[in-house]
C-alpha positions as CSV (number, residue, x, y, z in Angstrom):
1,M,-51.2,-40.3,11.3
2,E,-52.5,-36.8,9.6
3,E,-49.3,-35.2,11.2
4,N,-47.2,-37.4,8.6
5,R,-49.1,-37.1,5.4
6,R,-49.0,-33.4,5.9
7,G,-44.8,-33.5,6.5
8,N,-44.7,-35.7,3.6
9,L,-46.7,-33.4,1.4
10,H,-45.4,-30.2,2.1
11,G,-41.9,-31.0,2.8
12,T,-39.5,-29.2,5.1
13,E,-36.3,-27.0,4.7
14,K,-33.7,-26.5,7.3
15,G,-32.3,-23.4,7.7
16,I,-30.5,-21.1,10.4
17,T,-31.8,-18.6,13.2
18,P,-29.7,-14.9,13.8
19,D,-28.7,-17.0,16.9
20,G,-27.2,-20.1,15.2
21,M,-29.8,-22.6,15.8
22,L,-30.7,-24.9,13.7
23,Q,-34.3,-24.3,12.4
24,T,-37.0,-26.7,10.2
25,V,-39.0,-24.3,7.7
26,S,-42.0,-25.5,5.7
27,K,-41.4,-25.8,2.0
28,T,-45.4,-24.1,2.2
29,S,-43.8,-21.0,4.5
30,V,-41.1,-20.5,1.9
31,L,-43.5,-20.5,-0.5
32,R,-45.9,-18.2,0.9
33,C,-42.6,-15.5,1.7
34,A,-42.2,-15.9,-1.8
35,R,-45.8,-15.1,-3.0
36,R,-45.2,-11.8,-0.6
37,G,-42.1,-10.6,-2.0
38,W,-40.3,-11.9,0.9
39,R,-36.9,-13.7,0.5
40,Y,-36.0,-16.9,2.6
41,R,-32.5,-17.0,4.2
42,G,-31.7,-20.3,4.9
43,A,-28.6,-21.6,5.4
44,P,-27.5,-21.9,1.4
45,M,-27.7,-18.1,0.9
46,R,-26.1,-17.1,4.5
47,K,-22.9,-19.3,3.6
48,F,-23.4,-17.7,-0.3
49,S,-23.3,-14.4,1.2
50,L,-20.3,-14.7,3.9
51,F,-18.4,-16.3,0.9
52,H,-18.8,-13.3,-1.0
53,L,-18.3,-10.9,1.9
54,L,-14.9,-12.8,2.4
55,L,-13.7,-12.2,-1.2
56,L,-14.4,-8.7,-0.7
57,V,-13.0,-8.1,2.2
58,L,-9.8,-10.5,2.5
59,P,-7.6,-9.0,-0.4
60,L,-8.1,-5.4,1.2
61,S,-6.9,-6.6,4.7
62,L,-4.1,-9.0,3.5
63,A,-3.0,-6.4,1.1
64,G,-2.0,-4.8,4.2
65,A,-0.9,-7.1,6.2
66,D,1.1,-8.7,4.2
67,A,2.9,-5.4,2.0
68,R,5.2,-4.5,4.7
69,P,8.1,-6.9,4.0
70,V,7.9,-6.4,0.5
71,I,7.9,-3.1,0.9
72,S,11.3,-3.5,2.8
73,K,12.6,-5.7,0.5
74,E,11.8,-3.3,-2.1
75,A,13.6,-1.0,-0.7
76,V,16.5,-2.1,0.0
77,K,17.1,-2.4,-3.6
78,Y,16.2,1.5,-4.0
79,A,18.5,2.2,-1.6
80,G,20.8,0.2,-3.0
81,A,20.5,2.1,-6.4
82,W,21.3,5.7,-4.6
83,K,24.4,4.0,-3.0
84,R,25.3,2.9,-6.5
85,S,24.8,6.0,-8.3
86,D,22.4,4.4,-10.2
87,A,20.4,7.2,-11.5
88,Q,18.5,5.1,-14.7
89,M,17.3,2.9,-11.1
90,I,16.5,5.4,-9.2
91,I,14.2,6.8,-11.6
92,S,12.8,3.8,-12.5
93,Y,11.1,3.3,-9.1
94,L,9.1,6.9,-9.3
95,P,5.5,6.6,-10.4
96,P,5.3,7.1,-14.1
97,H,3.4,10.2,-14.0
98,V,5.9,11.7,-11.7
99,I,8.0,11.6,-13.8
100,Q,6.1,12.7,-17.3
101,Q,5.5,15.5,-15.1
102,S,8.7,16.2,-14.1
103,G,10.1,16.7,-17.8
104,G,10.5,12.9,-18.5
105,R,13.0,10.4,-18.1
106,A,16.3,11.6,-20.0
107,V,15.8,14.7,-18.0
108,M,15.0,13.4,-14.6
109,V,18.2,11.0,-15.3
110,A,20.2,14.0,-16.3
111,Q,19.5,15.9,-13.6
112,L,20.3,13.2,-11.0
113,E,23.8,12.8,-12.7
114,D,24.9,16.1,-12.7
115,Q,23.8,16.1,-9.0
116,F,26.0,12.9,-8.4
117,A,29.2,14.5,-10.2
118,Q,28.9,17.5,-8.6
119,A,28.9,15.7,-5.3
120,R,32.0,14.0,-6.3
121,S,33.7,17.1,-7.1
122,M,33.4,18.3,-3.8
123,G,34.8,15.0,-2.2
124,A,32.5,13.1,-1.8
125,T,33.3,9.2,-2.1
126,T,30.5,6.8,-0.5
127,L,26.8,7.1,0.4
128,E,24.8,5.0,2.6
129,A,21.5,4.7,3.6
130,T,20.0,3.3,6.8
131,L,16.4,2.3,6.7
132,G,13.9,2.0,8.7
133,Q,10.5,0.2,9.1
134,P,7.6,0.9,6.9
135,S,4.1,2.3,8.9
136,A,1.5,0.2,7.7
137,P,-0.1,0.5,4.5
138,K,-3.3,2.9,4.0
139,Q,-5.2,3.2,1.1
140,I,-6.0,6.4,-0.4
141,G,-7.1,6.7,-3.8
142,R,-5.9,4.0,-6.3
143,W,-2.9,4.3,-4.2
144,L,-1.4,2.1,-1.3
145,A,1.0,4.1,0.5
146,S,3.4,3.7,3.5
147,V,6.4,6.0,4.7
148,L,10.0,4.4,5.5
149,P,12.4,6.6,7.3
150,V,15.8,7.0,6.0
151,T,19.1,7.8,7.8
152,A,21.5,9.1,4.5
153,V,25.3,9.6,4.9
154,L,27.1,10.9,2.7
155,Q,31.2,10.7,3.3
156,S,34.2,12.1,2.4
157,S,37.8,11.1,2.9
158,H,37.8,13.5,6.4
159,L,34.0,14.7,6.6
160,A,30.6,12.9,7.2
161,L,26.7,14.7,6.1
162,T,23.7,13.0,8.0
163,Q,20.5,13.8,6.7
164,Q,17.0,12.3,8.3
165,T,14.6,11.9,5.7
166,H,11.7,9.7,4.6
167,V,10.5,7.8,1.4
168,L,7.2,7.0,0.4
169,A,6.3,3.8,-1.0
170,L,3.3,3.6,-3.6
171,S,1.8,0.7,-4.8
172,P,-1.4,0.9,-7.5
173,D,-2.3,-2.7,-7.7
174,R,-2.8,-3.4,-3.8
175,G,1.0,-4.2,-3.4
176,K,2.0,-6.4,-6.4
177,K,4.4,-3.3,-7.7
178,W,5.9,-1.0,-5.4
179,S,7.2,2.4,-6.2
180,F,9.3,5.0,-3.9
181,L,9.7,8.6,-4.1
182,L,11.8,10.5,-1.6
183,L,10.9,13.1,-0.1
184,Y,13.8,15.0,0.6
185,E,13.2,18.9,-0.6
186,I,9.9,17.5,-1.7
187,T,7.2,20.6,-1.0
188,Q,4.0,19.6,0.0
189,A,2.6,21.6,-2.7
190,D,4.9,19.2,-5.0
191,L,3.6,16.1,-3.7
192,I,-0.4,17.0,-4.2
193,A,0.6,18.2,-7.6
194,W,1.4,14.7,-8.0
195,F,-1.1,13.1,-6.0
196,R,-4.2,15.2,-5.5
197,E,-6.2,12.4,-3.6
198,F,-3.4,12.7,-0.8
199,R,-4.6,16.6,0.1
200,G,-5.2,16.3,4.0
201,K,-4.1,12.9,4.1
202,V,-0.5,12.6,3.4
203,F,2.2,14.9,4.5
204,V,5.3,15.3,4.0
205,P,7.6,15.3,7.4
206,D,10.1,18.3,8.1
207,P,13.6,17.0,7.7
208,P,15.5,17.9,10.8
209,A,18.8,20.1,10.0
210,P,21.6,18.0,8.5
211,K,24.8,16.9,10.9
212,L,28.1,17.5,9.8
213,S,30.8,15.4,11.8
214,I,34.5,14.6,11.2
215,V,35.7,11.6,10.2
216,Y,39.4,10.5,11.4
């Protein structure tokens, strides 16, 4: 009788032990812990903590896991701009600060259009680009970064010039929008000048020598 009266007087509260077992804790014990400056870690607090932990971790993990199909899709559009010699579209895929530090949009478009004109004057007729699989994206500073291998083939009526290179895919918003930087003829010093946080973390691959073949 006394035991029941004490239970009704003080009441009980349920919690979870570290091994996952359900336990009953008296409200008196909870109040006593509170007076001593301790915190009772019951089931509601445990669920609350786990929920917020998931909110913090999931966006980072999902960004890397789900980004590669989006990168591939956007990279196909980027490669298409090169095939069409669309200088405006190619430059639009660059990070804005790279455009600014390279003389501005108008200057870069003019330079690229001049390169296309020179290639045509030398007999080039088509440019084909084959994209490989993007690497698993990594968060480096504010950028989510991935590297794609690229095989570019510049063809004329009787010759084909094949060059292996890479494209650096970059997103400042965890994969919502992607920029692309062609690493052909880009030095490591150039890359670090644009992205200081990449020092020691992102490296420009050495491209192999181009291959020239005769087309019949």
